[in-house]
N, C-alpha and C positions, 0 to 999 in steps of 0.2 A: 694299202695304197693302190690306186688305179694304175694299171700298167700303161706305159706310153711307148710300147714297142712297135705297134703296127696298127693301121686303121682296121677296125673290126670288119670282118668279112660279111656280117649280116646285112650291111647297107647294100652291097652288091646283090645279095640274095633277095633283099626286100624289093629292090628295083626290078629285078628280073621276074619275080613272082607277083608283083603288085596287081596285075589284072585279075589273077585268080583270087586275090584278097580284096577285091572291090575298089582298088585304087585306079579308077577309070579316068578317062581323059578330062572330064570336067573338073575334078579336084586338082589334078596336076596343073591345068590352066589357071586355076584360082591362085596359084603361087607365082604366076608369071609377073615379072617386074613391070612397073609403070614409070613413065617419065613425066614428071610434073614440072612445068616451067616455073622458074622463080617468080615470075611476074603474075602468076595465077594465084588469086587469093585462096587461102585455105578455108574450107567450109565446115560448119558444125554438122555432125551427123547424129541426130537424136537416136537413142536406142529403141529397139522394138518394144512391144509390151512385154511384161515379165513372162507371160505365158509363151510368147513367141521366142524369147530368149532361152527359156528352158528347153524348148524343142530343139533349137540349134545346138545348145550345149550338150544335150543328151546324144545327139548324133555324133558329135566330136568324141564323147566318151566311148560310145560303141566302137567307133573306128580305131581309137587308141588301143582298146582292149582286144579287138579282133586282129589288128595288124601289127602294132608295135610290140605289145607284150609277148606274143609267141616268138617273134623273131629274137627278142632279147634273151628270153629264157633258153632258147635253143643255142644262141651264140655263146652264152656264158655257162652252159652245161648245168643249169639249175632245173631239177626235176620237180621240186615242190617249193612254193614260196608262201610263208605264213605271216600274215600281219595281224597282230593281236593288240587291242587297245580298249580303253574305257572312255566313257563320256567325258569330254573336256580334257582328255589327255591323248589326243589323236596323233597317230603317226603322220609325218609330213606327206607320205604317199596317199593318205586317206583322201585328201582334197583333189587328187588326180585320178581316183578310181570310183568316185561316188557321184550320184545324180545331183543336178542343180537344185533339187527339192530336199536335199539332205543337208542339215546344218550342224550336226554333231554325231559322234558315234552313239550307238544305242546301248545303254548299260555297259555291257562288254560286247564288242564286235570283233569277230575273228573271221578273217578272209583267207581262204585256202585256194591257191592256184596251182594246178598240177599239169605239167606238160604231158600231152598225149602222144602215142606213137605216130599219129598222122600229122603232128606238128601243131595242132590246135591246143588250147588250154582250157581245162575244166575249171570253172570258177564257182566256188561255193561260199556262202555266207552263213556262219554260225552265230546267230544273233543279228538283229537289225533286219533290213529289208533286202529285196533283190536289186535295189538301186535302179529301178525302172526296167528290170528284166535282164540286166547284164550279168547278174549273179543268180545262182539257184539258192533260194533260201532253204537251208538244210535244217530240218526239224527232228526232234526226238519222237519216237513212237511210243515211248513209255509214258504211262499216265502220270499226270501231276496230282498233287494232293486234293485239289478242288475241282478239277475238270480233266477231260480226256487228254489234252495236251496243253502245254504252256510255252511261253516264250523261253528260249534257252537262257539259263542263268545258273551260276554256281557250279557245283560238282557235276551236274548233268551235262553242262556245256563242255567241260573238260573230258568227261567220259566219251562223249560223242566225237570230239576231236581225235581222241586216241583210237577209237574204232575206225574212224575215217582213214587215219594214217595207216593202221594195220591192214586195211583192205587194199590200199593203194601201194603200200610197201615201197616208198620212194627211195631212190638211190641216195639222194641228199635232200636236205631241207634248209633253205635259206631263211635266215632271220635278220632283221634290220638292226644290226649292232655294229657301230664303227666309231673309232675315236677321233677321226678327222672330218668325216662328212656328215653334217647335220641331217641332210636329206636321207641318209642311209642309217640313221641312228634313232629310229622312232620307237624302238621297244623300250619302254620305261623300266626302271629297275625293279619295282614291285611286280610288274606284269611279267617280266622275264623270269622271276623266281617261280611263279605259279605255272607258267607255260613250260618251263624246263621240267618241273615235277610231273606235269601231264605227259610230256614226251616219253618219260621213262627210258627204256633201252634205245629209243630212237634219238636220244640226245646226242649220241656219238655220230649221228649222221648230219648234224647241224654244220652248216658252212656260212661264212660271211662273204657276200659278193656285193660290195657297195655299188658296182657299176650298174646293177640291175635297177636299184631304186633311183640312182642319180640320172641315168640315161632314159629311164621311163618318164621321169618328170621333164627332162630336158628336151626330148624330141618333139617336134611340132609337126602336125599333119597339115597338108596343103589346104584343107577345107577351112582352117582357122584364119587364113591370111586375109580374105576380103573384109571380115569383121575387124581384124586387128588394124588393117590399113585405115578403115574409117575412124577407129578410135584414135589412131595416131594423128590423122588429119584434124580431128576435133581438138586435140591437144595444141596443135599448131595454131588453130583458129583462136582458141582461148588466149594463148600467149600473145598473139598478134593484137588482139583487142586490149589485153592488159597493158601491153607496152605501146599504147597509143594515147592520143589526147582525149579519147572517149573515157579513159579512166584516170589518166595522169594530168594534173595541172602543175607545171613546174613552180616551185616555191610554196606549194600548198600541200600536195599529196605526199604521203610518207610511204616508205617501203612496206610497213605493216598494212596500210590501206590496200595496197596492191595484192598482198598475200591473201587477205581475207576476201577481197573481191574475187580472186581466182577460186578460192574454196567455195564461195557461195555460188559462183557461176556453174561449176561442174556439178554441184549438188542439185541445182535446178534442172540440169540436163539428165539427171539420173545416174551420174557417175559418182565415184568416190575417189579420194586420194589415199595412197598407202603410206604417205609420210607428210608431215607439215611442210608446205612449199617454202622455199627460200627466195628472197629477193634482196640483193644488196647493191651498193654503188661503189665504184672506184672513181676517185676525184683527184685532179691535179693538185698537188701539194698536201693531200691527205691520204693518198693510197686507198686501199680497200677499207670501207667503213662497214662494220657490222652493227646490228641492232637497228631499232626504229630510227629512220633518218628521213628528213625532208629532201625530196628529189629536186635537184637544181639544174639549171642549164650547164652543159659541159660534162654532165655525169655519164659514165659508162655503166649501164644497167646490166644485171645478170639475174637469171632465175633458174632454179632447179625445181622441176614440177613433174610429179608422177601420179597417174590416175590408174584406176582399176575398174574394168567393166567386164562382166561375164567371165570373171576370173582370168582376164588377160591384163597384164600390167605394162605400163609404159614408164619411161624415165627419160626426161628431156631437159636439156639446158640450152637456153637461148640468150642472146645479147641484144641490148638496145642502147641507143644514144640520144641524149637530150640536146637538141641543137641550141647553140648560143645565138643571140641576135646577129643576123647577117649571114649565118651559116645555112646551107641547103643540103649539105652532106656531112658525114662524120669526117674528122681529120684524117689526112692521108695515112698518118702513122697507125691509127686504129684500123683503117681498112687493110693495111699490110698485116696487122696482127690477126685479124679474122681470116685473111688469106693463108697465113701460116697454119692456123688450126684446121682450116679446110684441107690443106695439103697433108697434114698429119692424118686426117680421116682417110684420105686416099691411100696413104702408106699402110695404115693398119689393115684396111680391107684387102689391099693387094697381098699382104703377108698372111692373111687368114686362110691358108691352104688347109683343107681337111687332112687330118692325120698328123698335123704338127701340134705341139703342146702350146699352151698359153705363154710359157716362158720363152719358147723358141720364137714365137710371133713377136713378143715384146722386144727381145734382143735384136731381131732383124729390123724392126721398125725404128728403134732408137739409133741403130747404126746408120740407117739411111737418113734419119733426121740430122745426125752429126755431119754426114757428107754434104747435105744440102744447106747446112748452116742454120737449122731451125732449133730453137731452144724451147723445151716443153717437157711435159710428163704425160704418160699414158696409163690409164687405170680403167679399162673396160671390163664388162661383166655380162654373163648370160642373163636372159630375161624371159618371162613367159608366165607360167603358173605362179611365180614369185617375182617380186621386183628385183631382188638380187638372186638370180636363179641358179639352177643346177648346171654345172659344167665348168669349163676352164676359165680362170681369171687371167686377163692379159694385163698384168701389172696392178699395183696399188699406188696411190699417190705417195705413200711412204715406203714403197718397196720397188724401186725401179731396177734393182738388180735381179728381180724375179721373186715369185711367190712360192714358197715350199708347199708341196702337196697339191693345193688347188691350182697352182700354175703349171703343174706337171701333167694335168689331164689332157687327153686328146681333144682337139676340135673336131666336131662331127658335122656332116651335112644335116639338113633339116633341123637347124637350130636357129634361135633368135638371140641377138646380142645388142646391148647398149654400148655404142662406141663413145666412150667418155675419155676426155683428154683436155689439156690446156696448153696453149702456146704463150710464151713470154717474149715481149719485145719492148725495146726502148722507144718511147713516143717523142719524136722531135717537138711536136706542138705542146708537149708537157715539159719541155726543158730537159728531155732525155730521161724522164722518169719512166719506169717500166709499168706496163699493163699486162694483165693476164686475160687472154681470151679463152674462156672455159665453155666448151660445147659438149653436148651429148645428144646423140640421135639413134633411133632404132634401125638396125640392119638385120639381114637374115641370110643364111646359107640355104639355097634351095636343095632339092634332092640330089642334084648333080654336084653340089658344092660351090656353085657360082654365088658370088656375093652381090647383094642389092640393098638399096635403101628401102625401108618399108613404105615410106611416103616420099619424102625428099629431105634434104638437109638445109640448114640455114647458111646462106652465102652472103647476105647483106644484113646490116643492122636494122632492127625495128627503130623507126625514128619518131621522136616526140619533139614538138616545137612550142 
């Protein structure tokens, strides 16, 4: 279990030593917040060419391995970290240490990272490539049966790993094995068997340190923010168009029509979705209606929509309203409902102090909601390299008392989070029937722990007439 006793000291160290580690003024400024007026329309940002994307992603990779990895290994006292995997059975960390031109592990890929006396990390790859130069491709000098050298495979790969370990004589060796954290449990059962055999007497030096994998994946470098902000704004723009008369004709268009329009739109932009989008309606007299439904005047619309581009994930939930004849705005009761969910967003961000656990943040938020007379639930999660990312959960929809293990992890600076929640309110215009205002927006903690919206949040309904 990841300890929740104190905020790790490496963040202070990282901040103080950042200039020497190339964290210069420009990347820090890239993380500065922006204030986007609600009246300003969101714009679509086409992605660069694939080649240009790869250059940008490779720079992020180099920065993470040069700055984040050494700080984490030093903080957690890990001398050597070994990741061993086979093609199509990759460790979750693999996608955060490899080049954008790599799509799978190569036969068997073994990555060995060793902390050096000067605080840097030696990075070796036994099998596969150098990942654009961020690893040294370690080769055997012994001749292969048909040529002078060959790609490492089989017993020779394990012999070379053993020799490498003997030469470096690490104090400990971290392997990714953990019963609670999927991000730190990437060593498959069969792979573990042969790896432990290869370790021989060094097996007794093996340690489990889930924080290393979890927080390496979780931590965001400032250089990523400009691209992520553009991706998030694009999501807002696509939802704005989807929840408009450009796409919806009341009485004709169905929720499935809107879902597939959204999928097609982001595909045309070069984005992908990481889950099938959802669109549903809540209707007076019928409550929340699931399944393919014709959208009618008076419907409260909701969508859950997540895209991925350049391995950066979003997760967004917005609300729309279909005006009845004679209406120019949503009913006052629904406007109070979205105001409640907006207030909940503010409370969550205010309570997201670095060094607190997800469960502490949840309890404090719910207590303030009760004081203010707001009814709702909070179920927020980290985001970044994965849609449901590494780091602390702040509630689950079915666990408002707290989340064991994952809710006990510390909230850290330089992380991104999807602030997901819902407010429930009786709507007078619906005869007192309750409506749920479900919202989700991307927020981040900067290097100082201050909280900001990545782009902006929804404060008014998308209107269809």
